[in-house]
N, C-alpha and C positions, 0 to 999 in steps of 0.2 A: 827810938826805933828798936833798940836792943830788946826791950821788953815785948814789943810787938812781934819781933821775929821769934822770940822764945815761946810766946803763947799762941802763935798762929797754927791752925791745923794744916794749912797749905799756903805757899807763897808762889806767886807767878811773876816773872820778870819779863817785860816786853818793851820793844822800841815803839815810840809813839810819834816819831818825826812826821810832820805833815798833818797831824790832826788839828782841826780847828778848835776854838774854845768851846763852841756849841757841842761838838762831838765829844770832847773830853768831859764836859758837864753831863752829857747823856750817859757816858760810860760810868761816871761816878754815881749818878743817880740810880742806874740799874744795879750797880754793885751794892749800894747802900740799901736798896729795897730788898735785895736777896740776903743781906746780912754780912756783907764784906766791905772792904775799904780799898780805895785806890789812892796812892800817893806818888807824887813825883819827888824824888829825893836826889840829892847830889850823890854821884857815884862814890866819891871818896868817903862821905859820911855813911853811906849804906854799907860799904865794905867794913868800916870800923864797927858799925852796929852789929854786923853779922859775927864778929869775933866772939867766941865763947858760946855760940848757939849751935844747935844741931844742924842748922842749915848753912854752916860756914863754908861748905863746899861750893856754893853757887856764887862766890865773890867774883869769879871770872866773867859772869854774865853782865856785870855792871860796866859796860863800855858804850859810849854814845848817849843819846837821849833815851833814858830808861825810866819806866814807871814800875811800881811795885803794887800788885794786887794781893790782898791777903784776907783770910777769913778763919773763923774758928772751925767751921764745918770744912772738912778737907775737899769737898766737891764744889762748893759755891764759887770760890775765886776762879778756879780753872774753867768752870762751866760758863760763867758770865764773860770772862776774857776771850774764850774761844768763840762763843756765839757772836760777840762784838767784832772779833777779827774776821769772821766769815762775812759779815755785812760790810766791813770797812777794812780794806787791805792795807791801810796805813798803820794799823796796829799789828805788829809782828811779835808773836809770842816766841821768846827765846828759850825759856825753860823755867825751872822753879824747884821747889822743894816741898816735900811732905814729911815732916819730922826730920829724921836723919837721912832720908832717901832723896838724893838729887835726881831731878827729872829733866830730860831734854824736851824739846818742843813736841815730839811725837808722844811722849809719855804724858805730857800735860793734856794733849788732845784726847788721849785714851781715858784719862782720869775724868775729863769733862763729859764723857759719854755715860759714865756711871750715874745711877740715881742718887739724889741727895739723901741725907739722913731722914728728913721729913717724909720723902717719898717712900723710903724703905720702911719707916714706921707705919705709914698708911697701909702699905701692902701687907705687913705683918698683922696688923689689926684686922684687915679684911680676911686674911687666911684663918685667923683664930675665930672670927665671927661666922664664917661660912659653915664650918662643921656644926655649929650650934643651931643654925637655922635649918640645915638639912636634917639634923637629929629631930628637931621639933616636927618637921614635915613627915618624917618616917614614922614617928610615934603616933601622930594624928591620923595617918592614912588608914591603918587597920581599923581604927574605931569608926571612921567614916564608912568604910566598906561594910563593916558589920551592921551599921545602922541602915544602910541601903538594902542589905540582904533581909534584915528583919522587916523592913518596910515592904519589900516585895512579897514576903510570906504573908504579911498582914493583908495586903491587897488581894492576894490569891485566895485567902480564906474568906474574905468579904465577898468576892465574886462567886464563890462556890455556894 
């Protein structure tokens, strides 16, 4: 767990008391598909694993039945955990960490609203691609207009 905490882009700690096995499996599968992981760890072992990591400040969150959600992408774990907690009130997000920054529950929810790295990359590619297509349209437009003007003059001369 120590290496997991060191390499994670973000960590979310939540209470899961009352979740059924099916609900827990659903959360795990959603997280896995998105590129994250959900683990139920003993609080004492999680606190020991956090020692020496940037996220060491969240040790006080490990009280009661807690689970840890983490991912390399800083947005994935918070996004999936918050979405799941909206649909199921038995999952209560306590807080987390992103690098050396400790997050409370509200900060995790705000982080979940941000677009993921893949979404940002897609937007960036779209923004880069759009000017190129507009440039092609602009450069082709005068040539098309000139062709129409020459065609009109040619029809006018034929009619005369």
